[in-house]
C-alpha positions as a Markdown table, in Angstrom:
| # | Residue | x | y | z |
|---|---|---|---|---|
| 1 | Unk | -9.9 | -68.8 | 19.4 |
| 2 | Unk | -11.9 | -72.0 | 18.3 |
| 3 | Unk | -10.2 | -74.7 | 16.1 |
| 4 | Unk | -12.9 | -74.7 | 13.1 |
| 5 | Unk | -11.5 | -71.0 | 11.7 |
| 6 | Unk | -14.2 | -69.0 | 13.6 |
| 7 | Unk | -13.3 | -66.2 | 15.7 |
| 8 | Unk | -14.7 | -66.2 | 19.4 |
| 9 | Unk | -14.2 | -63.6 | 22.3 |
| 10 | Unk | -16.5 | -62.1 | 24.8 |
| 11 | Unk | -19.2 | -64.9 | 24.1 |
| 12 | Unk | -19.9 | -64.1 | 20.6 |
| 13 | Unk | -18.8 | -66.4 | 17.5 |
| 14 | Unk | -17.3 | -64.7 | 14.2 |
| 15 | Unk | -16.9 | -66.7 | 10.9 |
| 16 | Unk | -13.7 | -66.2 | 9.1 |
| 17 | Unk | -16.0 | -64.8 | 6.0 |
| 18 | Unk | -17.2 | -61.7 | 8.4 |
| 19 | Unk | -13.7 | -61.9 | 10.3 |
| 20 | Unk | -12.1 | -61.3 | 5.7 |
| 21 | Unk | -14.5 | -58.9 | 5.6 |
| 22 | Unk | -13.9 | -56.2 | 8.5 |
| 23 | Unk | -10.2 | -56.9 | 8.1 |
| 24 | Unk | -10.7 | -55.6 | 4.7 |
| 25 | Unk | -13.1 | -52.9 | 5.5 |
| 26 | Unk | -10.2 | -51.9 | 8.3 |
| 27 | Unk | -7.8 | -51.3 | 5.4 |
| 28 | Unk | -10.3 | -49.8 | 2.8 |
| 29 | Unk | -11.0 | -47.1 | 5.8 |
| 30 | Unk | -6.6 | -47.0 | 6.5 |
| 31 | Unk | -6.3 | -46.8 | 3.0 |
| 32 | Unk | -8.4 | -44.1 | 2.6 |
| 33 | Unk | -7.4 | -42.3 | 5.5 |
| 34 | Unk | -3.7 | -42.2 | 3.9 |
| 35 | Unk | -4.7 | -40.9 | 0.4 |
| 36 | Unk | -6.9 | -37.9 | 1.9 |
| 37 | Unk | -3.6 | -37.2 | 4.5 |
| 38 | Unk | -1.5 | -37.1 | 1.4 |
| 39 | Unk | -3.7 | -34.9 | -0.1 |
| 40 | Unk | -4.6 | -32.8 | 2.2 |
| 41 | Unk | -0.5 | -32.5 | 2.4 |
| 42 | Unk | 0.2 | -31.4 | -1.2 |
| 43 | Unk | -2.7 | -29.1 | -1.3 |
| 44 | Unk | -1.8 | -27.1 | 1.6 |
| 45 | Unk | 2.0 | -27.0 | 0.1 |
| 46 | Unk | 0.4 | -25.6 | -3.4 |
| 47 | Unk | -1.7 | -22.4 | -1.1 |
| 48 | Unk | 1.2 | -22.1 | 0.8 |
| 49 | Unk | 3.1 | -21.8 | -2.5 |
| 50 | Unk | 0.7 | -19.2 | -3.5 |
| 51 | Unk | 0.8 | -17.1 | -0.7 |
| 52 | Unk | 4.4 | -17.0 | -0.8 |
| 53 | Unk | 4.5 | -15.7 | -4.1 |
| 54 | Unk | 1.9 | -13.1 | -3.2 |
| 55 | Unk | 3.7 | -11.9 | -0.3 |
| 56 | Unk | 6.9 | -11.4 | -2.6 |
| 57 | Unk | 5.4 | -10.1 | -5.5 |
| 58 | Unk | 6.0 | -13.1 | -7.5 |
| 59 | Unk | 2.7 | -14.3 | -8.0 |
| 60 | Unk | 2.2 | -14.9 | -11.9 |
| 61 | Unk | -1.2 | -16.5 | -13.1 |
| 62 | Unk | 0.8 | -18.9 | -15.7 |
| 63 | Unk | 2.6 | -21.0 | -13.1 |
| 64 | Unk | -0.8 | -22.5 | -12.4 |
| 65 | Unk | -3.3 | -24.5 | -14.3 |
| 66 | Unk | -7.2 | -24.5 | -13.4 |
| 67 | Unk | -7.5 | -27.5 | -14.9 |
| 68 | Unk | -4.9 | -28.7 | -11.7 |
| 69 | Unk | -6.6 | -26.6 | -8.9 |
| 70 | Unk | -9.0 | -27.9 | -6.0 |
| 71 | Unk | -12.4 | -25.7 | -5.3 |
| 72 | Unk | -10.4 | -24.3 | -2.4 |
| 73 | Unk | -7.5 | -23.6 | -4.6 |
| 74 | Unk | -9.0 | -22.2 | -7.7 |
| 75 | Unk | -10.5 | -19.6 | -5.3 |
| 76 | Unk | -7.3 | -18.8 | -3.9 |
| 77 | Unk | -6.1 | -18.6 | -7.2 |
| 78 | Unk | -8.7 | -16.0 | -8.6 |
| 79 | Unk | -8.6 | -13.7 | -4.9 |
| 80 | Unk | -4.7 | -13.9 | -5.7 |
| 81 | Unk | -5.3 | -13.1 | -9.3 |
| 82 | Unk | -7.8 | -10.5 | -8.6 |
| 83 | Unk | -5.2 | -9.2 | -6.4 |
| 84 | Unk | -2.4 | -8.5 | -8.8 |
| 85 | Unk | -5.1 | -7.2 | -11.4 |
| 86 | Unk | -6.2 | -4.2 | -8.4 |
| 87 | Unk | -2.4 | -3.6 | -7.2 |
| 88 | Unk | -1.4 | -2.9 | -10.9 |
| 89 | Unk | -4.1 | -0.8 | -11.3 |
| 90 | Unk | -3.0 | 1.1 | -7.9 |
| 91 | Unk | 0.5 | 1.5 | -9.5 |
| 92 | Unk | -1.2 | 2.9 | -12.3 |
| 93 | Unk | -3.0 | 5.1 | -10.5 |
| 94 | Unk | -0.7 | 6.1 | -8.0 |
| 95 | Unk | 1.5 | 7.4 | -11.6 |
| 96 | Unk | -1.8 | 9.2 | -12.7 |
| 97 | Unk | -1.7 | 11.2 | -9.2 |
| 98 | Unk | 2.4 | 11.7 | -9.7 |
| 99 | Unk | 2.3 | 13.5 | -12.9 |
| 100 | Unk | -1.4 | 15.4 | -11.7 |
| 101 | Unk | 0.6 | 16.8 | -8.9 |
| 102 | Unk | 3.4 | 17.3 | -10.7 |
| 103 | Unk | 1.7 | 19.8 | -13.4 |
| 104 | Unk | -0.8 | 21.2 | -11.1 |
| 105 | Unk | 2.3 | 22.3 | -9.0 |
| 106 | Unk | 4.5 | 23.7 | -12.4 |
| 107 | Unk | 0.9 | 25.0 | -13.7 |
| 108 | Unk | 0.4 | 26.9 | -10.4 |
| 109 | Unk | 3.0 | 28.4 | -9.5 |
| 110 | Unk | 3.4 | 30.9 | -12.8 |
| 111 | Unk | 0.7 | 32.3 | -12.6 |
| 112 | Unk | 0.3 | 32.8 | -9.0 |
| 113 | Unk | 4.2 | 34.2 | -9.0 |
| 114 | Unk | 2.8 | 37.2 | -11.8 |
| 115 | Unk | -0.5 | 38.4 | -9.7 |
| 116 | Unk | 2.1 | 39.0 | -7.0 |
| 117 | Unk | 4.2 | 40.6 | -9.1 |
| 118 | Unk | 1.9 | 43.0 | -10.1 |
| 119 | Unk | -0.2 | 43.4 | -7.0 |
| 120 | Unk | 3.7 | 45.1 | -5.9 |
| 121 | Unk | 3.7 | 47.3 | -9.2 |
| 122 | Unk | 0.7 | 48.5 | -9.0 |
| 123 | Unk | 0.8 | 48.9 | -5.1 |
| 124 | Unk | 4.1 | 51.3 | -5.9 |
| 125 | Unk | 2.0 | 54.0 | -8.2 |
| 126 | Unk | 1.5 | 57.1 | -6.5 |
| 127 | Unk | -1.8 | 57.7 | -8.7 |
| 128 | Unk | -4.2 | 55.2 | -6.9 |
| 129 | Unk | -6.5 | 56.5 | -3.7 |
| 130 | Unk | -7.3 | 54.4 | -1.0 |
| 131 | Unk | -10.1 | 52.2 | -2.0 |
| 132 | Unk | -7.7 | 50.7 | -5.0 |
| 133 | Unk | -4.8 | 50.3 | -2.5 |
| 134 | Unk | -7.0 | 48.3 | -0.1 |
| 135 | Unk | -8.2 | 46.1 | -3.0 |
| 136 | Unk | -4.7 | 45.7 | -4.6 |
| 137 | Unk | -4.0 | 44.6 | -0.8 |
| 138 | Unk | -6.9 | 41.8 | -0.8 |
| 139 | Unk | -5.7 | 40.8 | -3.8 |
| 140 | Unk | -2.0 | 40.3 | -2.3 |
| 141 | Unk | -3.8 | 38.1 | 0.5 |
| 142 | Unk | -5.8 | 36.0 | -1.5 |
| 143 | Unk | -2.9 | 35.2 | -4.1 |
| 144 | Unk | -0.7 | 34.7 | -1.2 |
| 145 | Unk | -3.2 | 32.4 | 0.6 |
| 146 | Unk | -4.1 | 30.6 | -3.1 |
| 147 | Unk | 0.3 | 29.8 | -2.7 |
| 148 | Unk | 0.2 | 28.3 | 0.5 |
| 149 | Unk | -2.8 | 26.3 | -0.4 |
| 150 | Unk | -1.6 | 24.9 | -4.4 |
| 151 | Unk | 2.0 | 24.4 | -2.0 |
| 152 | Unk | -0.3 | 22.6 | 0.9 |
| 153 | Unk | -2.4 | 20.5 | -1.1 |
| 154 | Unk | 0.9 | 19.1 | -3.4 |
| 155 | Unk | 2.7 | 18.2 | -0.1 |
| 156 | Unk | -0.5 | 16.6 | 1.2 |
| 157 | Unk | -0.9 | 14.8 | -1.9 |
| 158 | Unk | 2.8 | 13.6 | -2.5 |
| 159 | Unk | 2.7 | 12.5 | 1.6 |
| 160 | Unk | -0.3 | 10.6 | 0.8 |
| 161 | Unk | 0.7 | 8.9 | -2.6 |
| 162 | Unk | 4.5 | 7.5 | -1.7 |
| 163 | Unk | 5.8 | 10.0 | -4.3 |
| 164 | Unk | 7.4 | 11.3 | -1.1 |
| 165 | Unk | 8.9 | 9.4 | 1.7 |
| 166 | Unk | 9.4 | 10.4 | 5.0 |
| 167 | Unk | 12.9 | 8.8 | 5.5 |
| 168 | Unk | 13.4 | 9.6 | 9.6 |
| 169 | Unk | 17.5 | 9.1 | 11.2 |
| 170 | Unk | 18.5 | 10.1 | 14.4 |
| 171 | Unk | 18.5 | 13.9 | 14.4 |
| 172 | Unk | 19.1 | 16.6 | 17.1 |
| 173 | Unk | 16.3 | 18.0 | 19.0 |
| 174 | Unk | 18.1 | 21.4 | 20.0 |
| 175 | Unk | 18.8 | 22.2 | 16.1 |
| 176 | Unk | 15.0 | 21.0 | 14.8 |
| 177 | Unk | 14.0 | 23.7 | 17.4 |
| 178 | Unk | 16.2 | 26.4 | 17.1 |
| 179 | Unk | 15.2 | 26.2 | 13.1 |
| 180 | Unk | 12.0 | 27.7 | 13.7 |
| 181 | Unk | 10.6 | 30.6 | 13.1 |
| 182 | Unk | 9.6 | 33.3 | 14.7 |
| 183 | Unk | 9.2 | 36.5 | 12.3 |
| 184 | Unk | 5.8 | 36.2 | 12.2 |
| 185 | Unk | 5.2 | 35.8 | 15.8 |
| 186 | Unk | 7.5 | 39.5 | 16.2 |
| 187 | Unk | 6.0 | 41.2 | 13.1 |
| 188 | Unk | 2.3 | 40.7 | 15.0 |
| 189 | Unk | 4.0 | 41.7 | 18.6 |
| 190 | Unk | 3.6 | 38.5 | 20.3 |
| 191 | Unk | 6.2 | 37.3 | 22.5 |
| 192 | Unk | 8.3 | 33.8 | 20.6 |
| 193 | Unk | 10.7 | 31.8 | 22.9 |
| 194 | Unk | 12.5 | 28.3 | 22.9 |
| 195 | Unk | 13.0 | 27.0 | 25.8 |
| 196 | Unk | 16.5 | 25.3 | 26.9 |
| 197 | Unk | 17.1 | 22.2 | 25.5 |
| 198 | Unk | 19.6 | 19.5 | 25.8 |
| 199 | Unk | 21.5 | 18.1 | 23.4 |
| 200 | Unk | 18.9 | 15.1 | 22.9 |
| 201 | Unk | 18.1 | 13.2 | 19.5 |
| 202 | Unk | 15.4 | 11.8 | 18.0 |
| 203 | Unk | 14.0 | 9.9 | 14.6 |
| 204 | Unk | 12.5 | 11.7 | 12.3 |
| 205 | Unk | 13.1 | 13.6 | 9.1 |
| 206 | Unk | 14.9 | 16.6 | 9.4 |
| 207 | Unk | 12.9 | 18.6 | 6.1 |
| 208 | Unk | 9.7 | 16.9 | 7.1 |
| 209 | Unk | 9.2 | 17.9 | 11.0 |
| 210 | Unk | 10.6 | 20.9 | 10.3 |
| 211 | Unk | 7.0 | 21.9 | 7.9 |
| 212 | Unk | 5.2 | 20.1 | 10.8 |
| 213 | Unk | 6.6 | 22.2 | 13.5 |
| 214 | Unk | 6.5 | 25.1 | 11.4 |
| 215 | Unk | 2.0 | 24.7 | 10.6 |
| 216 | Unk | 1.9 | 24.7 | 13.8 |
| 217 | Unk | 3.7 | 27.4 | 15.1 |
| 218 | Unk | 2.0 | 29.6 | 12.2 |
| 219 | Unk | -1.4 | 28.3 | 13.5 |
| 220 | Unk | -1.0 | 28.8 | 17.9 |
| 221 | Unk | 0.9 | 32.5 | 16.0 |
| 222 | Unk | -2.4 | 33.6 | 14.2 |
| 223 | Unk | -4.9 | 32.4 | 16.8 |
| 224 | Unk | -2.9 | 34.8 | 19.8 |
| 225 | Unk | -3.7 | 38.5 | 20.0 |
| 226 | Unk | -1.0 | 40.7 | 20.1 |
| 227 | Unk | 0.4 | 41.1 | 23.5 |
| 228 | Unk | 0.2 | 37.1 | 24.1 |
| 229 | Unk | 3.1 | 34.3 | 23.9 |
| 230 | Unk | 4.1 | 31.7 | 21.9 |
| 231 | Unk | 6.3 | 29.1 | 23.5 |
| 232 | Unk | 8.3 | 26.5 | 22.1 |
| 233 | Unk | 9.9 | 23.6 | 24.4 |
| 234 | Unk | 11.3 | 20.2 | 24.7 |
| 235 | Unk | 11.2 | 17.0 | 27.3 |
| 236 | Unk | 13.3 | 13.9 | 27.2 |
| 237 | Unk | 11.7 | 10.6 | 28.2 |
| 238 | Unk | 12.6 | 6.8 | 27.3 |
| 239 | Unk | 10.8 | 5.9 | 24.1 |
| 240 | Unk | 10.1 | 9.5 | 22.9 |
| 241 | Unk | 10.8 | 13.1 | 23.4 |
| 242 | Unk | 8.3 | 15.9 | 23.8 |
| 243 | Unk | 8.0 | 18.6 | 21.7 |
| 244 | Unk | 5.5 | 21.6 | 23.5 |
| 245 | Unk | 4.0 | 24.6 | 21.2 |
| 246 | Unk | 2.1 | 26.6 | 23.4 |
| 247 | Unk | 0.1 | 30.2 | 23.6 |
| 248 | Unk | -1.9 | 32.5 | 24.9 |
| 249 | Unk | -4.3 | 32.2 | 22.4 |
| 250 | Unk | -7.9 | 32.2 | 21.5 |
| 251 | Unk | -7.9 | 27.9 | 22.9 |
| 252 | Unk | -10.8 | 25.5 | 21.4 |
| 253 | Unk | -13.3 | 23.4 | 22.8 |
| 254 | Unk | -12.3 | 19.9 | 24.2 |
| 255 | Unk | -14.6 | 18.3 | 21.4 |
| 256 | Unk | -13.2 | 20.6 | 18.6 |
| 257 | Unk | -9.2 | 19.1 | 19.7 |
| 258 | Unk | -10.0 | 16.0 | 17.2 |
| 259 | Unk | -11.8 | 17.9 | 14.1 |
| 260 | Unk | -8.7 | 20.6 | 13.4 |
| 261 | Unk | -6.9 | 17.8 | 12.1 |
| 262 | Unk | -9.5 | 17.0 | 9.5 |
| 263 | Unk | -8.2 | 18.3 | 5.7 |
| 264 | Unk | -10.1 | 21.7 | 5.6 |
| 265 | Unk | -11.8 | 22.0 | 8.6 |
| 266 | Unk | -12.2 | 25.2 | 9.9 |
| 267 | Unk | -13.6 | 26.3 | 13.7 |
| 268 | Unk | -16.5 | 28.2 | 13.1 |
| 269 | Unk | -15.1 | 30.5 | 16.0 |
| 270 | Unk | -12.4 | 31.8 | 13.6 |
| 271 | Unk | -14.6 | 31.7 | 10.3 |
| 272 | Unk | -12.9 | 35.4 | 9.2 |
| 273 | Unk | -9.4 | 34.3 | 10.6 |
| 274 | Unk | -6.7 | 33.6 | 7.6 |
| 275 | Unk | -6.6 | 30.0 | 6.8 |
| 276 | Unk | -7.0 | 27.2 | 4.8 |
| 277 | Unk | -7.6 | 24.3 | 7.4 |
| 278 | Unk | -4.5 | 22.7 | 5.6 |
| 279 | Unk | -1.5 | 22.7 | 8.1 |
| 280 | Unk | -2.4 | 20.8 | 10.9 |
| 281 | Unk | -3.8 | 17.6 | 9.0 |
| 282 | Unk | -0.1 | 18.0 | 6.9 |
| 283 | Unk | 1.9 | 17.9 | 10.2 |
| 284 | Unk | -0.3 | 15.4 | 11.7 |
| 285 | Unk | 0.5 | 12.9 | 8.5 |
| 286 | Unk | 4.1 | 13.6 | 8.8 |
| 287 | Unk | 4.6 | 13.3 | 11.9 |
| 288 | Unk | 2.2 | 9.5 | 11.9 |
| 289 | Unk | 4.6 | 8.9 | 9.4 |
| 290 | Unk | 7.2 | 9.4 | 11.3 |
| 291 | Unk | 6.1 | 7.0 | 14.1 |
| 292 | Unk | 5.3 | 9.6 | 16.1 |
| 293 | Unk | 1.7 | 11.3 | 17.7 |
| 294 | Unk | 0.3 | 14.6 | 18.4 |
| 295 | Unk | -1.6 | 15.9 | 21.3 |
| 296 | Unk | -4.0 | 18.7 | 21.9 |
| 297 | Unk | -4.7 | 20.3 | 25.9 |
| 298 | Unk | -6.6 | 23.5 | 24.7 |
| 299 | Unk | -9.4 | 25.7 | 26.9 |
| 300 | Unk | -11.7 | 28.2 | 25.3 |
| 301 | Unk | -9.6 | 32.0 | 26.4 |
| 302 | Unk | -6.6 | 29.8 | 27.8 |
| 303 | Unk | -4.8 | 29.1 | 24.8 |
| 304 | Unk | -3.2 | 25.6 | 23.3 |
| 305 | Unk | -0.7 | 23.3 | 24.4 |
| 306 | Unk | 0.2 | 21.2 | 20.8 |
| 307 | Unk | 2.7 | 18.2 | 22.2 |
| 308 | Unk | 4.2 | 16.3 | 19.6 |
| 309 | Unk | 6.1 | 12.9 | 20.8 |
| 310 | Unk | 8.7 | 11.8 | 18.0 |
| 311 | Unk | 10.3 | 7.8 | 18.5 |
| 312 | Unk | 13.7 | 7.9 | 20.0 |
| 313 | Unk | 16.3 | 4.9 | 18.6 |
| 314 | Unk | 14.9 | 1.2 | 18.7 |
| 315 | Unk | 11.1 | 2.7 | 19.1 |
């Protein structure tokens, strides 16, 4: 340090005025950094508040005025406002679908029931020839098909739109399998058996799971010829309970095992068979919503095995 007021070091001497300017500049830089830090903290807190209110579904546009917002806040504000508007529109659409589904279900039940009733009454007449009887049989089959289609579509729509929720809880797998109906198999001359099941439990909605398994059993019976067999069994694992629905039917190519769960999918190999292609789609929707999944193993001419995996407690 020089005695005349300058600053020296490493062979360089700086005047006092230069030292003062440098000190002022350093102070201003530190001040600007502090101000920027404070502003950034405030901005992040406001954005955090916006996101929290959006997550909790309490975001309100009047909580924020655009004049007080930065560019980033303005964009976030507009995004959340748009999302809220979209949410309201979705809720309105959901209510509209709910009303439509209810109307369809109500308006179609009576006409279909009447068609079936009139068809049955006509079949009881003794003066009808074989041709007319055949036509009445076709009418009855088509009416049954229509009733099944409408019922399945209503159920699928209710699930997809959240009108009906799948409420899973701990239930007995043994009781679930014992409730499956093998009447259709017996009428067709197909052996229907349910293997021994221990008193194991899993997490599922009893009503909807019966619907899903029933659809898969119907599918197995439909594509298994007379003299074949459909067997139901269950196996317990640490995380899941596996339910197998095995048949000795026509089977399918490996490439079709993913396609069969599409809505209205019909394999060219079974185009002449009854069906609308909605049962397996509905079954997968139900099992997926319960936290489970379905696997299919099949070969042409060797039958199929549909394996349903239902989660156990804690999964």
